[in-house]
Backbone bond lengths (Angstrom), bond angles and torsions (degrees), N, CA, C in turn:
res aa  C-N    CA-C-N  psi(-1)  N-CA   C-N-CA  omega(-1)  CA-C   N-CA-C  phi
1 X - - - 1.410 - - 1.541 108.17 -
2 X 1.338 114.79 120.00 1.457 120.91 178.21 1.531 107.49 -86.99
3 X 1.373 114.98 133.96 1.440 121.54 -179.25 1.560 109.27 -120.56
4 X 1.310 116.21 125.59 1.449 123.22 -179.19 1.510 109.29 -122.02
5 X 1.329 117.67 129.70 1.464 122.87 -178.43 1.526 105.80 -121.50
6 X 1.380 115.46 120.66 1.495 120.68 -179.33 1.475 106.53 -125.64
7 X 1.311 117.82 136.87 1.494 124.04 177.82 1.578 108.20 -116.01
8 X 1.303 114.06 143.77 1.461 119.37 178.13 1.599 108.13 -137.36
9 X 1.270 116.55 117.39 1.465 119.73 -179.25 1.456 115.37 86.50
10 X 1.320 117.65 0.63 1.492 119.56 176.72 1.561 107.66 -150.31
11 X 1.335 112.94 156.89 1.414 120.35 179.98 1.474 110.74 -96.21
12 X 1.298 118.60 132.20 1.516 118.05 174.66 1.516 103.69 -116.86
13 X 1.314 111.72 139.85 1.430 122.81 177.85 1.542 109.24 -91.66
14 X 1.285 115.27 178.72 1.507 121.18 -179.23 1.525 111.25 -63.51
15 X 1.360 116.56 -35.68 1.483 118.56 177.80 1.508 113.51 -65.04
16 X 1.370 117.09 -41.01 1.423 119.14 -179.57 1.555 108.95 -72.29
17 X 1.230 119.65 -37.39 1.535 122.17 175.60 1.493 108.34 -59.79
18 X 1.348 116.67 -48.85 1.446 119.70 177.94 1.536 114.85 -60.07
19 X 1.319 114.24 -38.88 1.489 121.02 176.61 1.502 112.02 -59.85
20 X 1.273 112.87 -49.31 1.510 119.52 178.84 1.499 110.92 -60.66
21 X 1.276 119.09 -48.45 1.469 121.93 -178.70 1.523 111.14 -63.09
22 X 1.299 115.94 -43.18 1.498 119.51 179.67 1.577 111.54 -65.30
23 X 1.347 116.37 -40.53 1.446 119.08 175.76 1.525 111.94 -62.27
24 X 1.283 116.66 -39.78 1.500 121.73 -178.66 1.533 106.20 -61.67
25 X 1.354 111.75 -50.16 1.516 116.72 -174.48 1.516 110.89 -62.79
26 X 1.346 118.03 -41.89 1.400 118.66 -178.14 1.508 113.94 -72.49
27 X 1.384 117.04 -31.84 1.421 122.73 -179.03 1.546 110.28 -73.53
28 X 1.276 117.17 -32.96 1.509 119.90 -171.41 1.502 111.80 -116.29
29 X 1.321 122.41 9.76 1.445 121.85 -174.13 1.539 109.96 -66.95
30 X 1.306 117.39 -27.23 1.455 120.42 178.31 1.534 110.39 -64.18
31 X 1.254 117.14 -30.43 1.508 120.73 -176.30 1.545 109.87 -108.38
32 X 1.294 118.92 25.13 1.418 125.36 -177.05 1.570 113.18 -53.12
33 X 1.290 118.22 -40.54 1.423 124.21 -178.10 1.531 112.12 -73.39
34 X 1.371 117.07 -20.62 1.441 122.62 -177.79 1.587 111.43 -98.18
35 X 1.287 116.79 -21.91 1.515 121.10 -175.95 1.495 108.86 -92.97
36 X 1.358 114.21 127.90 1.427 121.04 178.09 1.514 110.53 -88.53
37 X 1.316 117.94 -49.09 1.498 118.96 179.93 1.568 109.87 -154.26
38 X 1.279 115.23 156.73 1.400 122.97 174.93 1.515 109.49 -131.69
39 X 1.319 114.32 127.25 1.479 122.85 176.16 1.470 108.88 -112.63
40 X 1.363 117.90 128.61 1.500 125.20 177.35 1.522 107.88 -115.71
41 X 1.329 114.94 117.52 1.441 121.50 178.59 1.558 108.16 -107.33
42 X 1.334 115.72 119.15 1.512 119.50 -179.11 1.497 106.06 -109.43
43 X 1.314 113.69 135.30 1.488 116.35 -175.86 1.555 109.75 -144.22
44 X 1.302 115.38 141.99 1.524 122.00 174.41 1.590 103.14 -99.85
45 X 1.294 111.81 111.22 1.506 118.49 -170.31 1.624 108.77 -64.59
46 X 1.343 114.20 -54.21 1.487 113.77 -172.96 1.504 113.44 -119.44
47 X 1.302 115.68 31.40 1.489 121.86 172.07 1.534 112.41 70.75
48 X 1.341 114.93 -143.66 1.487 121.55 -175.35 1.545 114.99 -78.79
49 X 1.242 118.87 6.66 1.522 123.91 -176.41 1.553 108.29 -67.17
50 X 1.279 119.23 -28.81 1.440 118.75 -177.52 1.584 113.36 92.42
51 X 1.315 117.95 -175.84 1.444 121.73 176.47 1.539 107.30 91.04
52 X 1.299 112.76 -166.51 1.461 121.43 -177.40 1.501 107.93 -77.66
53 X 1.320 117.10 88.97 1.491 118.74 -170.16 1.473 114.15 -140.99
54 X 1.341 120.65 5.13 1.400 120.88 174.05 1.565 109.65 -94.88
55 X 1.319 112.22 116.84 1.515 119.02 -176.25 1.523 109.04 -111.94
56 X 1.317 113.76 136.30 1.473 122.62 178.71 1.492 108.79 -127.25
57 X 1.281 117.01 123.60 1.460 126.19 175.08 1.520 107.91 -113.18
58 X 1.278 115.37 121.84 1.480 124.47 174.64 1.535 109.34 -107.35
59 X 1.379 115.54 127.20 1.415 121.47 174.21 1.505 110.64 -121.30
60 X 1.331 115.24 116.26 1.506 119.69 -179.28 1.469 109.24 -108.61
61 X 1.277 115.63 123.85 1.557 123.39 176.84 1.484 106.82 -100.27
62 X 1.312 114.65 119.74 1.473 121.99 177.60 1.512 111.69 -88.15
63 X 1.269 116.37 160.43 1.492 121.42 177.04 1.516 111.64 -65.79
64 X 1.264 120.23 -28.08 1.431 123.34 175.24 1.528 116.12 -82.55
65 X 1.350 114.11 21.29 1.436 126.07 179.03 1.471 118.00 65.19
66 X 1.351 118.74 11.35 1.423 119.27 173.73 1.493 108.88 -82.28
67 X 1.376 114.96 153.84 1.493 121.80 176.62 1.513 105.77 -123.64
68 X 1.342 116.28 130.15 1.434 122.73 175.23 1.473 109.37 -117.69
69 X 1.359 114.80 131.49 1.464 119.47 -174.89 1.516 109.18 -127.93
70 X 1.313 115.31 135.06 1.522 119.65 173.15 1.481 106.33 -129.39
71 X 1.346 114.16 151.32 1.406 119.82 -178.34 1.598 107.88 -143.01
72 X 1.349 117.00 127.65 1.400 124.39 -179.14 1.484 112.22 -136.19
73 X 1.358 115.57 141.35 1.506 120.74 177.90 1.508 104.70 -119.99
74 X 1.369 117.58 133.85 1.453 124.86 177.38 1.562 106.80 -144.48
75 X 1.331 113.21 169.91 1.430 118.93 175.69 1.508 111.69 -72.17
76 X 1.299 117.05 -35.10 1.410 120.75 -176.82 1.537 109.36 -111.93
77 X 1.366 117.09 139.35 1.459 122.89 -172.21 1.557 109.11 -66.91
78 X 1.273 118.32 -43.37 1.450 121.88 -176.04 1.559 111.21 -63.78
79 X 1.338 116.14 -41.08 1.460 121.89 178.58 1.564 107.24 -63.50
80 X 1.313 116.51 -42.69 1.457 117.10 -178.48 1.539 112.12 -65.25
81 X 1.377 114.24 -34.67 1.529 116.59 178.82 1.577 108.85 -65.82
82 X 1.331 115.10 -45.04 1.459 117.72 -175.70 1.501 110.79 -64.47
83 X 1.319 121.40 -44.49 1.485 126.62 -178.99 1.488 108.60 -65.76
84 X 1.309 118.92 -42.55 1.429 121.72 -179.71 1.563 114.08 -63.89
85 X 1.326 111.76 -42.37 1.440 117.07 177.52 1.501 113.08 -71.73
86 X 1.296 119.51 -29.70 1.494 121.56 173.46 1.508 107.99 -64.75
87 X 1.303 120.12 -41.01 1.483 123.30 179.89 1.518 107.66 -69.45
88 X 1.272 119.66 -39.35 1.526 122.13 -178.59 1.537 109.89 -66.86
89 X 1.346 116.81 -42.09 1.523 120.38 176.35 1.447 109.48 -57.79
90 X 1.365 116.30 -48.40 1.498 119.00 -177.99 1.545 110.62 -61.96
91 X 1.268 118.75 -41.21 1.475 124.30 -177.34 1.531 108.36 -67.47
92 X 1.352 116.69 -45.51 1.463 118.49 177.69 1.501 112.13 -59.62
93 X 1.287 115.64 -46.25 1.487 118.93 179.32 1.478 113.73 -60.86
94 X 1.350 118.15 -42.85 1.439 121.92 173.26 1.476 115.49 -62.70
95 X 1.330 118.73 -40.09 1.409 123.69 -178.31 1.541 110.56 -68.79
96 X 1.281 116.75 -43.99 1.486 119.82 178.82 1.483 111.65 -68.55
97 X 1.345 118.31 -34.70 1.461 119.13 178.42 1.520 111.09 -68.05
98 X 1.337 116.97 -37.87 1.455 119.17 177.20 1.546 110.87 -67.72
99 X 1.285 118.77 -38.36 1.440 121.75 -176.71 1.589 107.04 -68.47
100 X 1.338 118.51 -36.05 1.491 122.60 178.71 1.529 106.80 -66.58
101 X 1.322 119.20 -44.23 1.451 121.88 -176.31 1.555 108.27 -67.06
102 X 1.309 120.25 -34.85 1.435 119.49 176.58 1.580 114.53 -66.06
103 X 1.397 109.29 -38.05 1.467 114.99 177.97 1.502 110.26 -64.33
104 X 1.359 119.41 -41.93 1.416 124.35 -179.39 1.557 109.50 -62.32
105 X 1.319 114.68 -39.81 1.491 119.56 -178.87 1.535 109.49 -65.85
106 X 1.273 116.46 -40.24 1.492 120.95 178.97 1.444 110.37 -63.62
107 X 1.371 118.05 -45.22 1.462 120.01 -177.49 1.551 109.13 -66.81
108 X 1.359 118.51 -39.72 1.429 119.58 174.65 1.482 112.97 -62.22
109 X 1.360 118.93 -44.60 1.401 121.36 -179.38 1.584 111.93 -64.62
110 X 1.322 118.16 -32.47 1.411 120.58 177.17 1.462 112.42 -70.52
111 X 1.305 116.50 -38.22 1.517 121.44 171.83 1.522 111.56 -56.67
112 X 1.303 117.53 -48.91 1.456 120.68 177.78 1.485 113.14 -57.90
113 X 1.301 117.38 -43.95 1.455 123.11 178.89 1.526 110.48 -58.68
114 X 1.334 118.45 -49.49 1.418 124.99 -175.32 1.502 111.71 -69.86
115 X 1.308 116.93 -26.23 1.500 119.34 -178.05 1.528 109.98 -77.54
116 X 1.286 119.55 -32.30 1.415 119.48 -177.30 1.531 116.08 -84.61
């Protein structure tokens, strides 16, 4: 799984970069064989004014060519990362479960066709 961290409008230090990468790994390690890459975009929406302005966009590319994107804005960057990854994990799990069910249905349908 390739992990890319990009910041726009704010500076991230080595600790923040390591935090984001570790959170991505721990959130998606269960799906490691299905995830191709993860891009994390960190952005400060309104600069030094303060408020709920730290935005995190997580884009997960799966091996089956699906792309899952989550976006969260919070006052603190780390909180936004955690919440966005929680949403991404849930969406990846749901997407993979649906694709497995579709595959099972196709196999079952093919068996019915060949039996008749």
